C-alpha positions in Angstrom: -89.9 -57.0 9.3 -88.7 -60.3 7.9 -88.0 -62.6 5.0 -89.6 -66.2 4.7 -87.9 -69.0 2.6 -90.7 -70.2 0.5 -88.7 -73.3 -1.1 -85.5 -74.8 0.5 -82.3 -74.7 -1.4 -79.4 -77.5 -1.9 -77.0 -75.9 0.4 -77.9 -71.9 1.4 -76.8 -70.8 4.9 -75.9 -67.3 6.5 -72.3 -66.5 6.7 -70.1 -64.0 7.4 -66.1 -63.2 7.1 -65.5 -66.0 9.7 -64.7 -67.0 13.1 -61.3 -66.2 14.2 -59.0 -67.1 17.7 -60.8 -70.1 18.3 -58.6 -72.8 15.8 -56.6 -73.9 18.5 -59.3 -75.1 20.3 -60.6 -77.4 17.0 -63.0 -74.6 15.9 -62.2 -73.4 12.3 -62.9 -69.8 11.1 -65.4 -71.1 8.6 -67.6 -68.3 6.9 -68.3 -67.5 3.4 -66.3 -69.3 0.8 -66.5 -66.1 -1.7 -65.4 -63.5 1.2 -64.7 -60.7 -1.4 -68.3 -61.3 -2.8 -69.9 -61.4 0.6 -68.3 -58.1 1.2 -69.1 -56.6 -1.8 -72.6 -57.2 -1.1 -72.5 -55.5 2.3 -70.4 -52.6 0.7 -73.0 -51.7 -1.8 -75.5 -50.9 1.0 -73.1 -49.1 3.0 -73.3 -51.7 5.7 -70.3 -53.1 8.0 -68.2 -55.4 5.8 -68.4 -58.1 8.0 -72.0 -58.5 8.4 -74.0 -61.5 8.1 -75.2 -62.4 4.8 -76.8 -65.3 2.8 -74.7 -67.8 0.8 -76.8 -69.3 -1.9 -75.9 -72.5 -3.9 -77.8 -73.8 -7.1 -80.6 -75.2 -6.7 -81.1 -72.1 -4.8 -84.0 -71.0 -2.1 -86.9 -68.9 -3.2 -87.2 -66.1 -0.9 -90.6 -63.8 0.1 -89.7 -60.4 1.4 -92.8 -59.5 4.3 -91.7 -56.3 4.3 -89.7 -53.3 2.2 -85.9 -53.7 2.2 -83.4 -53.0 0.0 -81.0 -56.2 -1.0 -77.7 -56.7 -3.5 -76.9 -60.0 -5.0 -72.9 -60.6 -5.5 -70.8 -63.3 -6.9 -72.0 -66.2 -8.6 -74.7 -65.3 -11.6 -77.6 -67.6 -11.1 -80.3 -65.3 -13.3 -81.7 -63.7 -10.1 -85.7 -62.8 -11.1 -87.7 -60.5 -8.4 -91.4 -60.9 -9.3 -90.3 -63.0 -12.7 -88.2 -59.3 -13.5 -84.5 -60.3 -14.4 -82.9 -58.4 -11.8 -78.9 -57.4 -11.7 -76.1 -58.5 -10.3 -73.7 -55.8 -7.7 -76.7 -53.4 -7.5 -78.5 -52.2 -4.7 -82.4 -53.4 -5.4 -85.4 -52.2 -3.2 -87.9 -54.4 -2.8 -91.5 -54.2 -1.8 -93.5 -56.4 0.8 -94.3 -59.7 -0.6 -91.9 -59.2 -3.6 -90.5 -62.8 -4.0 -86.9 -63.5 -5.3 -85.9 -66.6 -7.5 -82.7 -68.1 -8.8 -83.5 -69.7 -12.3 -80.2 -70.9 -13.9 -76.7 -71.0 -13.6 -74.8 -68.4 -15.7 -71.5 -68.7 -14.2 -69.7 -69.4 -10.9 -70.7 -71.7 -8.0 -72.1 -69.4 -4.9 -73.9 -66.0 -4.7 -74.1 -63.8 -1.8 -77.6 -61.8 -0.5 -77.2 -59.0 2.0 -80.2 -57.4 3.2 -80.1 -53.3 4.1 -81.9 -54.2 7.7 -79.7 -56.6 8.8 -80.6 -60.2 9.5 -81.1 -61.0 13.5 -79.5 -64.1 13.9 -77.3 -65.7 16.6 -74.2 -64.8 17.3 -71.7 -67.3 18.4 -68.0 -66.8 19.4 -68.2 -63.2 17.8 -69.3 -64.3 14.5 -72.7 -64.8 12.7 -71.1 -67.9 10.6 -73.0 -71.3 10.6 -70.9 -73.8 11.9 -73.2 -76.9 10.4 -70.7 -79.6 12.4 -71.3 -78.1 15.7 -75.0 -77.0 15.0 -74.6 -73.7 15.4 -74.1 -69.9 14.6 -76.1 -68.5 12.0 -80.0 -69.1 11.3 -80.2 -72.4 14.3 -76.8 -73.6 13.3 -78.2 -75.2 10.2 -79.1 -74.7 6.4 -81.9 -72.6 5.6 -85.3 -74.5 5.0 -88.6 -73.8 4.1 -91.0 -72.0 6.3 -87.9 -70.3 8.1 -89.0 -66.6 8.9 -85.6 -64.8 9.4 -86.8 -61.1 11.2 -84.9 -58.2 10.4 -82.3 -56.4 12.6 -82.9 -52.6 12.4 -85.8 -50.6 10.8 -85.4 -48.3 8.4 -88.1 -46.7 6.0 -87.1 -47.2 2.4 -90.5 -46.0 0.7 -89.0 -43.1 -0.8 -86.6 -45.4 -2.6 -89.6 -47.4 -4.3 -92.3 -45.3 -4.3 -95.5 -47.1 -5.6 -92.9 -49.7 -7.6 -92.4 -53.7 -6.2 -89.0 -53.5 -7.3 -86.2 -50.5 -7.8 -82.9 -50.9 -9.0 -80.8 -48.2 -7.5 -78.3 -46.6 -9.9 -75.0 -47.1 -8.4 -73.0 -50.6 -8.9 -69.7 -52.3 -8.3 -67.7 -52.5 -11.1 -66.4 -56.0 -9.9 -68.0 -59.5 -11.2 -67.5 -63.0 -10.5 -63.5 -63.6 -12.1 -63.3 -66.1 -14.3 -59.9 -66.9 -14.7 -58.4 -70.3 -14.1 -54.8 -69.3 -13.3 -54.8 -69.4 -9.5 -52.2 -67.8 -7.8 -50.4 -69.2 -4.8 -47.2 -69.5 -2.2 -44.9 -72.1 -1.5 -45.5 -74.5 1.2 -43.6 -75.7 4.3 -43.0 -78.9 2.3 -42.5 -77.6 -1.2 -38.9 -79.1 -0.9 -40.5 -82.6 -0.3 -41.9 -82.9 -4.1 -39.1 -84.1 -6.9 -37.9 -81.6 -9.3 -40.5 -83.4 -11.7 -43.2 -82.8 -9.7 -42.7 -79.0 -9.0 -42.6 -78.6 -12.8 -45.6 -80.7 -12.9 -47.7 -78.2 -10.2 -46.4 -75.3 -12.2 -47.2 -76.5 -15.9 -50.1 -78.7 -15.8 -54.0 -78.1 -15.5 -56.0 -79.8 -12.7 -59.4 -80.5 -12.4 -61.8 -80.0 -9.8 -63.2 -83.6 -8.7 -66.6 -84.0 -8.1 -65.2 -84.4 -4.3 -65.4 -80.7 -3.8 -67.4 -78.9 -0.8 -66.9 -76.5 1.6 -64.4 -78.8 3.4 -62.2 -78.9 0.7 -61.6 -79.4 -3.4 -60.2 -82.6 -4.2 -58.1 -81.9 -7.7 -57.4 -84.4 -10.1 -54.3 -84.9 -12.4 -50.5 -85.9 -12.9 -49.6 -87.4 -9.5 -47.1 -85.6 -7.7 -44.2 -87.7 -6.6 -42.0 -86.8 -3.3 -38.5 -87.2 -2.7 -38.8 -88.8 0.8 -40.6 -91.0 3.0 -41.0 -89.1 6.1 -44.2 -88.9 8.1 -45.5 -85.4 8.7 -46.5 -84.5 12.4 -50.2 -82.8 12.3 -49.5 -79.2 11.8 -51.9 -76.2 11.5 -53.9 -75.9 8.1 -55.8 -73.4 6.8 -58.4 -72.0 4.2 -56.5 -72.3 1.1 -53.8 -74.9 2.2 -52.7 -77.1 -0.6 -52.0 -81.0 0.9 -50.6 -83.7 -0.8 -52.4 -87.0 -0.3 -50.9 -90.4 -0.2 -51.7 -91.1 -3.9 -50.0 -88.1 -5.4 -53.3 -86.2 -5.8 -53.6 -82.8 -4.2 -56.9 -81.3 -2.0 -57.4 -77.9 -1.6 -58.8 -76.9 1.8 -61.7 -74.2 1.9 -63.7 -72.3 4.1 -65.1 -75.2 6.4 -61.4 -77.2 6.1 -60.0 -79.1 9.6 -57.6 -76.8 12.0 -54.8 -79.5 11.8 -53.6 -82.0 8.8 -50.8 -84.5 8.5 -50.6 -84.3 4.9 -47.4 -82.2 3.3 -48.3 -78.6 2.7 -46.9 -78.2 -0.6 -48.3 -75.0 -1.3 -51.3 -72.1 -0.1 -53.6 -70.1 -2.2 -53.1 -66.7 -1.9 -55.8 -64.6 0.2 -56.6 -62.8 -2.9 -57.4 -65.4 -5.0 -59.4 -67.3 -2.5 -62.5 -65.8 -4.3 -61.5 -67.3 -7.9 -61.2 -70.6 -6.5 -64.5 -70.5 -4.4 -66.6 -69.8 -7.6 -65.0 -73.0 -9.2 -67.1 -76.2 -10.0 -66.3 -79.5 -10.3 -65.1 -80.3 -13.7 -63.5 -77.0 -13.6 -60.0 -76.9 -14.6 -57.2 -74.3 -13.2 -53.4 -74.2 -12.9 -51.2 -72.7 -10.0 -49.1 -70.0 -10.3 -46.5 -69.1 -7.6 -46.4 -65.9 -6.9 -43.9 -64.1 -4.2 -45.4 -63.3 -0.8 -45.2 -59.3 -1.4 -47.0 -59.5 -4.7 -49.7 -61.7 -2.7 -49.8 -59.1 -0.1 -50.2 -56.0 -2.4 -53.0 -57.6 -4.3 -55.1 -58.5 -0.9 -54.4 -54.8 0.2 -56.0 -53.5 -3.4 -58.8 -55.7 -2.8 -59.4 -54.5 0.8 -58.6 -50.8 0.1 -61.7 -50.9 -3.0 -63.9 -52.8 -0.4 -63.5 -50.3 2.2 -63.9 -46.9 -0.5 -67.1 -48.4 -1.9 -68.6 -49.0 1.5 -68.0 -45.2 2.5 -69.1 -44.4 -0.7 -72.5 -46.2 -1.0 -73.2 -45.2 3.0 -73.6 -41.5 2.1 -75.6 -42.7 -1.1 -78.0 -44.7 1.4 -78.1 -41.9 4.0 -79.6 -44.6 6.5 
């Protein structure tokens, strides 16, 4: 029981929610860029939220299912089709042997996630299935998915009752949440916020900033009005994380993303709140965003709401799948 990659995508990997507890050793957490969509894909199948998924960019891989299973596709809308039939996002979809999943064009978003009911039998490294491309380990052989890769399934479920004699069957339940296209990203103040001049602080909150072409899983370089500092101190290299906004020497910003370095020496002027990292992860080069400073307590409440929703959905769908 397996699936096969029949066409290589631009940057498709196996990910989960990250590899934590090793940043002091220089190993970053990594994981899915849009952790909410990755967990949503698992929740719709009643699976563990942190299970392995495929993170898909566009142009995307083409996938052949060599045995029946149930999948979900969540996150960006790349116009998915199975056997040339359009299929919806955020629904469980039963697929039969030799079903072919393709992504035809981009409607919105930057990356989507595929969860498979049977699970992917991939390498667990330091407690995570995430692919670490720098270390060339984790996920599927520590690299992107390539043509002819055959990913075995982990579990053996009989899904014939869901399919009947159909090649593809969209199951009736779905998630309410879709990719949020808001351009206002909330953040909390960073340790070096006070280094900015008052004018720079106002510009950070009021101006629009462009995601530059230098945007990948390591970080998003932003383009906009240069922000000035009121001191010439050199910062000792300090811990940095997913969502940290650093100020570069030229006054431009970089937002650290999932494959960020573990430390950095640039001023940390703000941090994207955890609940809005999925919004940022779906932005592409030339998208404009603006920042809104929010209190820590409000940021925590937003994250709790997300987690509660995912847990409730996961429990409900587990009963529906009944595997």
